[in-house]
mmCIF file of the N, C-alpha and C atoms, coordinates in Angstrom:
data_MODEL
# 
_entry.id   MODEL 
# 
loop_
_atom_site.group_PDB 
_atom_site.id 
_atom_site.type_symbol 
_atom_site.label_atom_id 
_atom_site.label_alt_id 
_atom_site.label_comp_id 
_atom_site.label_asym_id 
_atom_site.label_entity_id 
_atom_site.label_seq_id 
_atom_site.pdbx_PDB_ins_code 
_atom_site.Cartn_x 
_atom_site.Cartn_y 
_atom_site.Cartn_z 
_atom_site.occupancy 
_atom_site.B_iso_or_equiv 
_atom_site.pdbx_formal_charge 
_atom_site.auth_seq_id 
_atom_site.auth_comp_id 
_atom_site.auth_asym_id 
_atom_site.auth_atom_id 
_atom_site.pdbx_PDB_model_num 
ATOM 1   N N  . MET A 1 1  ? 11.871  -18.586 9.338   1.00 0.00 ? 1  MET A N  1 
ATOM 2   C CA . MET A 1 1  ? 11.506  -18.433 7.957   1.00 0.00 ? 1  MET A CA 1 
ATOM 3   C C  . MET A 1 1  ? 9.995   -18.601 7.808   1.00 0.00 ? 1  MET A C  1 
ATOM 4   N N  . ALA A 1 2  ? 9.375   -17.716 7.024   1.00 0.00 ? 2  ALA A N  1 
ATOM 5   C CA . ALA A 1 2  ? 7.932   -17.736 6.854   1.00 0.00 ? 2  ALA A CA 1 
ATOM 6   C C  . ALA A 1 2  ? 7.497   -18.922 5.995   1.00 0.00 ? 2  ALA A C  1 
ATOM 7   N N  . ASP A 1 3  ? 6.322   -19.440 6.333   1.00 0.00 ? 3  ASP A N  1 
ATOM 8   C CA . ASP A 1 3  ? 5.724   -20.522 5.557   1.00 0.00 ? 3  ASP A CA 1 
ATOM 9   C C  . ASP A 1 3  ? 5.423   -19.998 4.143   1.00 0.00 ? 3  ASP A C  1 
ATOM 10  N N  . PRO A 1 4  ? 5.855   -20.716 3.095   1.00 0.00 ? 4  PRO A N  1 
ATOM 11  C CA . PRO A 1 4  ? 5.637   -20.227 1.724   1.00 0.00 ? 4  PRO A CA 1 
ATOM 12  C C  . PRO A 1 4  ? 4.163   -19.957 1.393   1.00 0.00 ? 4  PRO A C  1 
ATOM 13  N N  . SER A 1 5  ? 3.255   -20.783 1.886   1.00 0.00 ? 5  SER A N  1 
ATOM 14  C CA . SER A 1 5  ? 1.832   -20.567 1.594   1.00 0.00 ? 5  SER A CA 1 
ATOM 15  C C  . SER A 1 5  ? 1.318   -19.312 2.297   1.00 0.00 ? 5  SER A C  1 
ATOM 16  N N  . ASP A 1 6  ? 1.816   -19.055 3.511   1.00 0.00 ? 6  ASP A N  1 
ATOM 17  C CA . ASP A 1 6  ? 1.438   -17.843 4.239   1.00 0.00 ? 6  ASP A CA 1 
ATOM 18  C C  . ASP A 1 6  ? 1.987   -16.613 3.534   1.00 0.00 ? 6  ASP A C  1 
ATOM 19  N N  . GLN A 1 7  ? 3.212   -16.721 3.076   1.00 0.00 ? 7  GLN A N  1 
ATOM 20  C CA . GLN A 1 7  ? 3.840   -15.612 2.374   1.00 0.00 ? 7  GLN A CA 1 
ATOM 21  C C  . GLN A 1 7  ? 3.090   -15.326 1.064   1.00 0.00 ? 7  GLN A C  1 
ATOM 22  N N  . GLN A 1 8  ? 2.685   -16.354 0.368   1.00 0.00 ? 8  GLN A N  1 
ATOM 23  C CA . GLN A 1 8  ? 1.945   -16.198 -0.875  1.00 0.00 ? 8  GLN A CA 1 
ATOM 24  C C  . GLN A 1 8  ? 0.574   -15.567 -0.610  1.00 0.00 ? 8  GLN A C  1 
ATOM 25  N N  . ARG A 1 9  ? -0.082  -15.970 0.464   1.00 0.00 ? 9  ARG A N  1 
ATOM 26  C CA . ARG A 1 9  ? -1.378  -15.407 0.842   1.00 0.00 ? 9  ARG A CA 1 
ATOM 27  C C  . ARG A 1 9  ? -1.253  -13.927 1.140   1.00 0.00 ? 9  ARG A C  1 
ATOM 28  N N  . ARG A 1 10 ? -0.213  -13.556 1.881   1.00 0.00 ? 10 ARG A N  1 
ATOM 29  C CA . ARG A 1 10 ? -0.010  -12.156 2.238   1.00 0.00 ? 10 ARG A CA 1 
ATOM 30  C C  . ARG A 1 10 ? 0.319   -11.310 1.016   1.00 0.00 ? 10 ARG A C  1 
ATOM 31  N N  . TYR A 1 11 ? 1.070   -11.881 0.087   1.00 0.00 ? 11 TYR A N  1 
ATOM 32  C CA . TYR A 1 11 ? 1.387   -11.173 -1.149  1.00 0.00 ? 11 TYR A CA 1 
ATOM 33  C C  . TYR A 1 11 ? 0.117   -10.930 -1.962  1.00 0.00 ? 11 TYR A C  1 
ATOM 34  N N  . LYS A 1 12 ? -0.747  -11.938 -2.053  1.00 0.00 ? 12 LYS A N  1 
ATOM 35  C CA . LYS A 1 12 ? -2.010  -11.789 -2.781  1.00 0.00 ? 12 LYS A CA 1 
ATOM 36  C C  . LYS A 1 12 ? -2.884  -10.739 -2.103  1.00 0.00 ? 12 LYS A C  1 
ATOM 37  N N  . GLU A 1 13 ? -2.927  -10.759 -0.781  1.00 0.00 ? 13 GLU A N  1 
ATOM 38  C CA . GLU A 1 13 ? -3.699  -9.756  -0.042  1.00 0.00 ? 13 GLU A CA 1 
ATOM 39  C C  . GLU A 1 13 ? -3.178  -8.352  -0.358  1.00 0.00 ? 13 GLU A C  1 
ATOM 40  N N  . PHE A 1 14 ? -1.858  -8.199  -0.378  1.00 0.00 ? 14 PHE A N  1 
ATOM 41  C CA . PHE A 1 14 ? -1.254  -6.910  -0.707  1.00 0.00 ? 14 PHE A CA 1 
ATOM 42  C C  . PHE A 1 14 ? -1.678  -6.456  -2.099  1.00 0.00 ? 14 PHE A C  1 
ATOM 43  N N  . LEU A 1 15 ? -1.583  -7.354  -3.087  1.00 0.00 ? 15 LEU A N  1 
ATOM 44  C CA . LEU A 1 15 ? -1.951  -6.994  -4.456  1.00 0.00 ? 15 LEU A CA 1 
ATOM 45  C C  . LEU A 1 15 ? -3.438  -6.668  -4.567  1.00 0.00 ? 15 LEU A C  1 
ATOM 46  N N  . ASP A 1 16 ? -4.282  -7.411  -3.856  1.00 0.00 ? 16 ASP A N  1 
ATOM 47  C CA . ASP A 1 16 ? -5.722  -7.141  -3.886  1.00 0.00 ? 16 ASP A CA 1 
ATOM 48  C C  . ASP A 1 16 ? -6.053  -5.771  -3.295  1.00 0.00 ? 16 ASP A C  1 
ATOM 49  N N  . LEU A 1 17 ? -5.301  -5.368  -2.285  1.00 0.00 ? 17 LEU A N  1 
ATOM 50  C CA . LEU A 1 17 ? -5.568  -4.085  -1.619  1.00 0.00 ? 17 LEU A CA 1 
ATOM 51  C C  . LEU A 1 17 ? -4.820  -2.911  -2.254  1.00 0.00 ? 17 LEU A C  1 
ATOM 52  N N  . LEU A 1 18 ? -3.955  -3.182  -3.213  1.00 0.00 ? 18 LEU A N  1 
ATOM 53  C CA . LEU A 1 18 ? -3.130  -2.125  -3.788  1.00 0.00 ? 18 LEU A CA 1 
ATOM 54  C C  . LEU A 1 18 ? -3.942  -0.978  -4.404  1.00 0.00 ? 18 LEU A C  1 
ATOM 55  N N  . PRO A 1 19 ? -4.988  -1.244  -5.195  1.00 0.00 ? 19 PRO A N  1 
ATOM 56  C CA . PRO A 1 19 ? -5.749  -0.108  -5.735  1.00 0.00 ? 19 PRO A CA 1 
ATOM 57  C C  . PRO A 1 19 ? -6.367  0.776   -4.638  1.00 0.00 ? 19 PRO A C  1 
ATOM 58  N N  . LEU A 1 20 ? -6.947  0.157   -3.618  1.00 0.00 ? 20 LEU A N  1 
ATOM 59  C CA . LEU A 1 20 ? -7.509  0.922   -2.501  1.00 0.00 ? 20 LEU A CA 1 
ATOM 60  C C  . LEU A 1 20 ? -6.410  1.674   -1.767  1.00 0.00 ? 20 LEU A C  1 
ATOM 61  N N  . THR A 1 21 ? -5.284  1.014   -1.545  1.00 0.00 ? 21 THR A N  1 
ATOM 62  C CA . THR A 1 21 ? -4.161  1.636   -0.850  1.00 0.00 ? 21 THR A CA 1 
ATOM 63  C C  . THR A 1 21 ? -3.707  2.894   -1.577  1.00 0.00 ? 21 THR A C  1 
ATOM 64  N N  . LEU A 1 22 ? -3.507  2.788   -2.875  1.00 0.00 ? 22 LEU A N  1 
ATOM 65  C CA . LEU A 1 22 ? -3.037  3.944   -3.640  1.00 0.00 ? 22 LEU A CA 1 
ATOM 66  C C  . LEU A 1 22 ? -4.081  5.049   -3.674  1.00 0.00 ? 22 LEU A C  1 
ATOM 67  N N  . SER A 1 23 ? -5.342  4.666   -3.709  1.00 0.00 ? 23 SER A N  1 
ATOM 68  C CA . SER A 1 23 ? -6.403  5.663   -3.677  1.00 0.00 ? 23 SER A CA 1 
ATOM 69  C C  . SER A 1 23 ? -6.416  6.397   -2.338  1.00 0.00 ? 23 SER A C  1 
ATOM 70  N N  . LEU A 1 24 ? -6.286  5.651   -1.251  1.00 0.00 ? 24 LEU A N  1 
ATOM 71  C CA . LEU A 1 24 ? -6.253  6.275   0.078   1.00 0.00 ? 24 LEU A CA 1 
ATOM 72  C C  . LEU A 1 24 ? -5.031  7.166   0.253   1.00 0.00 ? 24 LEU A C  1 
ATOM 73  N N  . ALA A 1 25 ? -3.908  6.753   -0.307  1.00 0.00 ? 25 ALA A N  1 
ATOM 74  C CA . ALA A 1 25 ? -2.678  7.532   -0.179  1.00 0.00 ? 25 ALA A CA 1 
ATOM 75  C C  . ALA A 1 25 ? -2.811  8.874   -0.901  1.00 0.00 ? 25 ALA A C  1 
ATOM 76  N N  . GLY A 1 26 ? -3.498  8.884   -2.032  1.00 0.00 ? 26 GLY A N  1 
ATOM 77  C CA . GLY A 1 26 ? -3.751  10.128  -2.745  1.00 0.00 ? 26 GLY A CA 1 
ATOM 78  C C  . GLY A 1 26 ? -2.507  10.843  -3.241  1.00 0.00 ? 26 GLY A C  1 
ATOM 79  N N  . LEU A 1 27 ? -1.482  10.096  -3.575  1.00 0.00 ? 27 LEU A N  1 
ATOM 80  C CA . LEU A 1 27 ? -0.233  10.712  -4.010  1.00 0.00 ? 27 LEU A CA 1 
ATOM 81  C C  . LEU A 1 27 ? -0.277  11.070  -5.496  1.00 0.00 ? 27 LEU A C  1 
ATOM 82  N N  . PRO A 1 28 ? 0.173   12.270  -5.848  1.00 0.00 ? 28 PRO A N  1 
ATOM 83  C CA . PRO A 1 28 ? 0.181   12.644  -7.262  1.00 0.00 ? 28 PRO A CA 1 
ATOM 84  C C  . PRO A 1 28 ? 1.340   11.978  -7.999  1.00 0.00 ? 28 PRO A C  1 
ATOM 85  N N  . ASP A 1 29 ? 1.167   11.811  -9.304  1.00 0.00 ? 29 ASP A N  1 
ATOM 86  C CA . ASP A 1 29 ? 2.254   11.310  -10.143 1.00 0.00 ? 29 ASP A CA 1 
ATOM 87  C C  . ASP A 1 29 ? 3.310   12.408  -10.271 1.00 0.00 ? 29 ASP A C  1 
ATOM 88  N N  . SER A 1 30 ? 4.513   12.014  -10.626 1.00 0.00 ? 30 SER A N  1 
ATOM 89  C CA . SER A 1 30 ? 5.557   13.009  -10.861 1.00 0.00 ? 30 SER A CA 1 
ATOM 90  C C  . SER A 1 30 ? 5.286   13.700  -12.188 1.00 0.00 ? 30 SER A C  1 
ATOM 91  N N  . GLU A 1 31 ? 5.826   14.878  -12.319 1.00 0.00 ? 31 GLU A N  1 
ATOM 92  C CA . GLU A 1 31 ? 5.700   15.598  -13.581 1.00 0.00 ? 31 GLU A CA 1 
ATOM 93  C C  . GLU A 1 31 ? 6.585   14.897  -14.606 1.00 0.00 ? 31 GLU A C  1 
ATOM 94  N N  . PRO A 1 32 ? 6.155   14.880  -15.872 1.00 0.00 ? 32 PRO A N  1 
ATOM 95  C CA . PRO A 1 32 ? 6.971   14.235  -16.912 1.00 0.00 ? 32 PRO A CA 1 
ATOM 96  C C  . PRO A 1 32 ? 8.389   14.821  -16.949 1.00 0.00 ? 32 PRO A C  1 
ATOM 97  N N  . GLY A 1 33 ? 9.372   13.926  -16.923 1.00 0.00 ? 33 GLY A N  1 
ATOM 98  C CA . GLY A 1 33 ? 10.766  14.353  -16.983 1.00 0.00 ? 33 GLY A CA 1 
ATOM 99  C C  . GLY A 1 33 ? 11.369  14.783  -15.660 1.00 0.00 ? 33 GLY A C  1 
ATOM 100 N N  . ARG A 1 34 ? 10.572  14.770  -14.588 1.00 0.00 ? 34 ARG A N  1 
ATOM 101 C CA . ARG A 1 34 ? 11.085  15.143  -13.261 1.00 0.00 ? 34 ARG A CA 1 
ATOM 102 C C  . ARG A 1 34 ? 10.995  13.934  -12.344 1.00 0.00 ? 34 ARG A C  1 
ATOM 103 N N  . TYR A 1 35 ? 11.991  13.772  -11.527 1.00 0.00 ? 35 TYR A N  1 
ATOM 104 C CA . TYR A 1 35 ? 12.050  12.626  -10.626 1.00 0.00 ? 35 TYR A CA 1 
ATOM 105 C C  . TYR A 1 35 ? 11.964  13.097  -9.188  1.00 0.00 ? 35 TYR A C  1 
ATOM 106 N N  . PHE A 1 36 ? 11.489  12.210  -8.332  1.00 0.00 ? 36 PHE A N  1 
ATOM 107 C CA . PHE A 1 36 ? 11.404  12.515  -6.910  1.00 0.00 ? 36 PHE A CA 1 
ATOM 108 C C  . PHE A 1 36 ? 12.784  12.420  -6.272  1.00 0.00 ? 36 PHE A C  1 
ATOM 109 N N  . THR A 1 37 ? 13.006  13.233  -5.257  1.00 0.00 ? 37 THR A N  1 
ATOM 110 C CA . THR A 1 37 ? 14.252  13.156  -4.494  1.00 0.00 ? 37 THR A CA 1 
ATOM 111 C C  . THR A 1 37 ? 14.149  11.975  -3.525  1.00 0.00 ? 37 THR A C  1 
ATOM 112 N N  . ALA A 1 38 ? 15.264  11.604  -2.947  1.00 0.00 ? 38 ALA A N  1 
ATOM 113 C CA . ALA A 1 38 ? 15.272  10.501  -1.980  1.00 0.00 ? 38 ALA A CA 1 
ATOM 114 C C  . ALA A 1 38 ? 14.345  10.807  -0.804  1.00 0.00 ? 38 ALA A C  1 
ATOM 115 N N  . GLU A 1 39 ? 14.336  12.042  -0.352  1.00 0.00 ? 39 GLU A N  1 
ATOM 116 C CA . GLU A 1 39 ? 13.474  12.434  0.769   1.00 0.00 ? 39 GLU A CA 1 
ATOM 117 C C  . GLU A 1 39 ? 11.998  12.345  0.380   1.00 0.00 ? 39 GLU A C  1 
ATOM 118 N N  . GLN A 1 40 ? 11.678  12.749  -0.834  1.00 0.00 ? 40 GLN A N  1 
ATOM 119 C CA . GLN A 1 40 ? 10.294  12.657  -1.299  1.00 0.00 ? 40 GLN A CA 1 
ATOM 120 C C  . GLN A 1 40 ? 9.862   11.205  -1.410  1.00 0.00 ? 40 GLN A C  1 
ATOM 121 N N  . ILE A 1 41 ? 10.750  10.359  -1.869  1.00 0.00 ? 41 ILE A N  1 
ATOM 122 C CA . ILE A 1 41 ? 10.433  8.927   -1.987  1.00 0.00 ? 41 ILE A CA 1 
ATOM 123 C C  . ILE A 1 41 ? 10.182  8.337   -0.605  1.00 0.00 ? 41 ILE A C  1 
ATOM 124 N N  . GLU A 1 42 ? 11.031  8.667   0.355   1.00 0.00 ? 42 GLU A N  1 
ATOM 125 C CA . GLU A 1 42 ? 10.846  8.162   1.722   1.00 0.00 ? 42 GLU A CA 1 
ATOM 126 C C  . GLU A 1 42 ? 9.513   8.615   2.289   1.00 0.00 ? 42 GLU A C  1 
ATOM 127 N N  . SER A 1 43 ? 9.157   9.855   2.038   1.00 0.00 ? 43 SER A N  1 
ATOM 128 C CA . SER A 1 43 ? 7.885   10.387  2.517   1.00 0.00 ? 43 SER A CA 1 
ATOM 129 C C  . SER A 1 43 ? 6.713   9.661   1.868   1.00 0.00 ? 43 SER A C  1 
ATOM 130 N N  . ARG A 1 44 ? 6.819   9.392   0.579   1.00 0.00 ? 44 ARG A N  1 
ATOM 131 C CA . ARG A 1 44 ? 5.772   8.678   -0.128  1.00 0.00 ? 44 ARG A CA 1 
ATOM 132 C C  . ARG A 1 44 ? 5.659   7.231   0.359   1.00 0.00 ? 44 ARG A C  1 
ATOM 133 N N  . VAL A 1 45 ? 6.781   6.602   0.646   1.00 0.00 ? 45 VAL A N  1 
ATOM 134 C CA . VAL A 1 45 ? 6.771   5.236   1.183   1.00 0.00 ? 45 VAL A CA 1 
ATOM 135 C C  . VAL A 1 45 ? 6.031   5.208   2.514   1.00 0.00 ? 45 VAL A C  1 
ATOM 136 N N  . PHE A 1 46 ? 6.309   6.166   3.379   1.00 0.00 ? 46 PHE A N  1 
ATOM 137 C CA . PHE A 1 46 ? 5.620   6.246   4.669   1.00 0.00 ? 46 PHE A CA 1 
ATOM 138 C C  . PHE A 1 46 ? 4.115   6.387   4.452   1.00 0.00 ? 46 PHE A C  1 
ATOM 139 N N  . THR A 1 47 ? 3.724   7.235   3.519   1.00 0.00 ? 47 THR A N  1 
ATOM 140 C CA . THR A 1 47 ? 2.308   7.454   3.227   1.00 0.00 ? 47 THR A CA 1 
ATOM 141 C C  . THR A 1 47 ? 1.646   6.178   2.712   1.00 0.00 ? 47 THR A C  1 
ATOM 142 N N  . VAL A 1 48 ? 2.307   5.476   1.802   1.00 0.00 ? 48 VAL A N  1 
ATOM 143 C CA . VAL A 1 48 ? 1.742   4.238   1.255   1.00 0.00 ? 48 VAL A CA 1 
ATOM 144 C C  . VAL A 1 48 ? 1.642   3.169   2.342   1.00 0.00 ? 48 VAL A C  1 
ATOM 145 N N  . LYS A 1 49 ? 2.654   3.060   3.194   1.00 0.00 ? 49 LYS A N  1 
ATOM 146 C CA . LYS A 1 49 ? 2.594   2.082   4.291   1.00 0.00 ? 49 LYS A CA 1 
ATOM 147 C C  . LYS A 1 49 ? 1.406   2.362   5.200   1.00 0.00 ? 49 LYS A C  1 
ATOM 148 N N  . HIS A 1 50 ? 1.203   3.616   5.551   1.00 0.00 ? 50 HIS A N  1 
ATOM 149 C CA . HIS A 1 50 ? 0.092   3.987   6.425   1.00 0.00 ? 50 HIS A CA 1 
ATOM 150 C C  . HIS A 1 50 ? -1.243  3.714   5.724   1.00 0.00 ? 50 HIS A C  1 
ATOM 151 N N  . ALA A 1 51 ? -1.327  4.052   4.436   1.00 0.00 ? 51 ALA A N  1 
ATOM 152 C CA . ALA A 1 51 ? -2.553  3.808   3.673   1.00 0.00 ? 51 ALA A CA 1 
ATOM 153 C C  . ALA A 1 51 ? -2.839  2.312   3.576   1.00 0.00 ? 51 ALA A C  1 
ATOM 154 N N  . TYR A 1 52 ? -1.794  1.483   3.438   1.00 0.00 ? 52 TYR A N  1 
ATOM 155 C CA . TYR A 1 52 ? -1.990  0.032   3.372   1.00 0.00 ? 52 TYR A CA 1 
ATOM 156 C C  . TYR A 1 52 ? -2.554  -0.494  4.685   1.00 0.00 ? 52 TYR A C  1 
ATOM 157 N N  . LYS A 1 53 ? -2.040  -0.010  5.787   1.00 0.00 ? 53 LYS A N  1 
ATOM 158 C CA . LYS A 1 53 ? -2.562  -0.444  7.087   1.00 0.00 ? 53 LYS A CA 1 
ATOM 159 C C  . LYS A 1 53 ? -4.036  -0.079  7.220   1.00 0.00 ? 53 LYS A C  1 
ATOM 160 N N  . CYS A 1 54 ? -4.398  1.112   6.761   1.00 0.00 ? 54 CYS A N  1 
ATOM 161 C CA . CYS A 1 54 ? -5.799  1.544   6.809   1.00 0.00 ? 54 CYS A CA 1 
ATOM 162 C C  . CYS A 1 54 ? -6.658  0.696   5.874   1.00 0.00 ? 54 CYS A C  1 
ATOM 163 N N  . ALA A 1 55 ? -6.165  0.391   4.692   1.00 0.00 ? 55 ALA A N  1 
ATOM 164 C CA . ALA A 1 55 ? -6.911  -0.432  3.732   1.00 0.00 ? 55 ALA A CA 1 
ATOM 165 C C  . ALA A 1 55 ? -7.145  -1.825  4.298   1.00 0.00 ? 55 ALA A C  1 
ATOM 166 N N  . ARG A 1 56 ? -6.122  -2.390  4.927   1.00 0.00 ? 56 ARG A N  1 
ATOM 167 C CA . ARG A 1 56 ? -6.262  -3.724  5.541   1.00 0.00 ? 56 ARG A CA 1 
ATOM 168 C C  . ARG A 1 56 ? -7.308  -3.706  6.644   1.00 0.00 ? 56 ARG A C  1 
ATOM 169 N N  . GLN A 1 57 ? -7.252  -2.670  7.474   1.00 0.00 ? 57 GLN A N  1 
ATOM 170 C CA . GLN A 1 57 ? -8.204  -2.549  8.582   1.00 0.00 ? 57 GLN A CA 1 
ATOM 171 C C  . GLN A 1 57 ? -9.624  -2.384  8.045   1.00 0.00 ? 57 GLN A C  1 
ATOM 172 N N  . LEU A 1 58 ? -9.781  -1.565  7.023   1.00 0.00 ? 58 LEU A N  1 
ATOM 173 C CA . LEU A 1 58 ? -11.094 -1.360  6.418   1.00 0.00 ? 58 LEU A CA 1 
ATOM 174 C C  . LEU A 1 58 ? -11.636 -2.665  5.855   1.00 0.00 ? 58 LEU A C  1 
ATOM 175 N N  . ALA A 1 59 ? -10.802 -3.415  5.162   1.00 0.00 ? 59 ALA A N  1 
ATOM 176 C CA . ALA A 1 59 ? -11.234 -4.697  4.599   1.00 0.00 ? 59 ALA A CA 1 
ATOM 177 C C  . ALA A 1 59 ? -11.635 -5.664  5.709   1.00 0.00 ? 59 ALA A C  1 
ATOM 178 N N  . ARG A 1 60 ? -10.864 -5.729  6.763   1.00 0.00 ? 60 ARG A N  1 
ATOM 179 C CA . ARG A 1 60 ? -11.186 -6.641  7.867   1.00 0.00 ? 60 ARG A CA 1 
ATOM 180 C C  . ARG A 1 60 ? -12.489 -6.249  8.545   1.00 0.00 ? 60 ARG A C  1 
ATOM 181 N N  . GLU A 1 61 ? -12.680 -4.937  8.781   1.00 0.00 ? 61 GLU A N  1 
ATOM 182 C CA . GLU A 1 61 ? -13.911 -4.471  9.411   1.00 0.00 ? 61 GLU A CA 1 
ATOM 183 C C  . GLU A 1 61 ? -15.109 -4.729  8.509   1.00 0.00 ? 61 GLU A C  1 
ATOM 184 N N  . SER A 1 62 ? -14.948 -4.555  7.223   1.00 0.00 ? 62 SER A N  1 
ATOM 185 C CA . SER A 1 62 ? -16.039 -4.769  6.280   1.00 0.00 ? 62 SER A CA 1 
ATOM 186 C C  . SER A 1 62 ? -16.468 -6.230  6.244   1.00 0.00 ? 62 SER A C  1 
ATOM 187 N N  . ILE A 1 63 ? -15.519 -7.123  6.342   1.00 0.00 ? 63 ILE A N  1 
ATOM 188 C CA . ILE A 1 63 ? -15.818 -8.557  6.324   1.00 0.00 ? 63 ILE A CA 1 
ATOM 189 C C  . ILE A 1 63 ? -16.519 -8.985  7.612   1.00 0.00 ? 63 ILE A C  1 
ATOM 190 N N  . GLN A 1 64 ? -16.162 -8.392  8.738   1.00 0.00 ? 64 GLN A N  1 
ATOM 191 C CA . GLN A 1 64 ? -16.705 -8.783  10.027  1.00 0.00 ? 64 GLN A CA 1 
ATOM 192 C C  . GLN A 1 64 ? -18.127 -8.260  10.244  1.00 0.00 ? 64 GLN A C  1 
ATOM 193 N N  . HIS A 1 65 ? -18.480 -7.184  9.582   1.00 0.00 ? 65 HIS A N  1 
ATOM 194 C CA . HIS A 1 65 ? -19.802 -6.567  9.829   1.00 0.00 ? 65 HIS A CA 1 
ATOM 195 C C  . HIS A 1 65 ? -20.785 -6.914  8.768   1.00 0.00 ? 65 HIS A C  1 
# 
């Protein structure tokens, strides 16, 4: 089981990086009244996960240099 303080830190890090993550992902909003299919959602999840990893790496590199 994860340490609650570590889990809270990681959650805050996620929220802090969320705007950058979504910007890097570059995903368009759905059209009004239209919903994404399950396959489209899975594809978008993959894109956001990859963008989050890149955002985290960018933040770490920026802090180190």
